[in-house]
Phi, psi and omega in degrees: 000318181294319180297319181292318179295321176297320176300314179296322177296317180292322178294323181288323177293319174297322176294324180293317175303314178295323179293318179294325177292318179297318181294324179293325179276344190293320182299315182286321186279328181293336177291332183257325184238168179287161178280010180300322182295325175292315176309313180291322178297315175303317182293318181294319179298315183298319184288318181293324178287327181276337175241067185295127179255131181287115180287150175300151183298328180289342178273358184292125179273314179244129180247127182243123173271129181262122174288153180295329180203169176215153186248140178242126178251139176230131182278128180260356177231160180285162178298325181295315179295323178297316180296317178295323176299318180296321180292321177298316180297320179295315181298318182294323179297317179295324183287336185270355182293130177079007183243149178235128183303128176084358186234128179274141171304155178300325184288351184271127180294158180293329181297335181268013186295318182297321180291324178292323175298320177296317180297321177297320182293323174295321178294319177296318174302317179295321180299316180299318181291322181294315178300323182292318181293322177297321179296317179294318185277354181293142180295145177277134186242126176241129179251118180241128177285153176298324180294324176297312176300321180294321179295318180295315178300318181294323181294317177295320176299315179295322178298316176298320180297313182296321182293308183292322179296315180296320181296317180296312181296317181293318176299318175300317182294313183292317181290322176294321178295320182290316179296314180297329178299322184261004176281138175228153178299148178290127181258352183277105183294322181294316180294324181295318179294322177292325180291315180292325175296319179295321181295323176293321177297321179275004179054052178253111182280323178243077184285152174294155177287152179258119186237155172258144179218120183283344181280335187274153174247337178228149180292159178200159173251134181221160176093130179269314188261330175232071187293154174207150176261123180254126182238150178293166183289319181218175174114359185223144177279175178295321179292321176294321179299318181295321179289324178296314178295322178296321182295311185289329177291329177296317176298320179295318181292325179277356183055048182291331177301316178294324178297314178292326176298317180300317178297319179292323176293322181298314182287332174288327179283317183249058182295341183279351183262104183292338181292325175294326177292322175296318180298320178301314183294320178293322179292320177297326175290323180292327175302319181286322180295324181290321175295322176298318174302316181296316183293320187270004178295128179058031175263159179281172182293321179297320177297321180293323175296318179295322181294320177293322176292326179289324173301311182294324181295315182284334177291327179296322183246030184295138181258128180284149179219133180279345183269192180259105180221170170240123179241153181290111179201000000 
């Protein structure tokens, strides 16, 4: 168990280093190249972390030796009490030098035997009190094996996975149920014809259904096994609707819903790694940028200006969703 947890920790540290390096290079490279290279790096990292492969021993860069156990000491007395105890012990030791319990030195008169016996009794009582104080003031020692600590860490890890996994699944279920409740079939025949035409242009044989939703203010793609594109009832011109539908169909063709699901699973499993949460946020932005690039490829300047205005328009009225969807933004 300890070896497995150490391997998981090393994999996460390596992933964090790759993420930091990618973030450092992104600003300079994104100006010249598409964000597609980042998209692929995030995907490779997610797959490698969720399907960890044990690297050969000769490839190991950092080797960490795990002790079989470790000791924890806790002081039960204050420094002042400890100093007083040491002085008492020294005084008692000096008084006991050259004396034997129950036997009088030759120089002591017989008439003083009773007093000497009383003195010895007091010394014995002092010795027992000192020993008791030493026992009380002695530090408490706890010996914990590495396997015990590993089991505790594994239990905390599993608890976090169950909590975040349940939260993600519940959010997907509730948001999907709410969206489907307000979904109605598209009644605009002109929009339906344009949509089917667009699907043929993009060579999509099994396109998602086109639905209307009165709850939404921005379009979105939802559903893994029965996907559909949900659009608001009003608010967009024919040109804007064509750009919106092309954007959402781009998400569908790239299977971005599954990509986002993979990222959510990754963060639920390795919830303790803040670098992965940052990677998830950055990857979701890259998904949108890639679709924007695809939609605007070989477009005129007027179309680009219209698309930028449309992005600002949808960002102002964006509807939040707790589930896994792709929305035009």
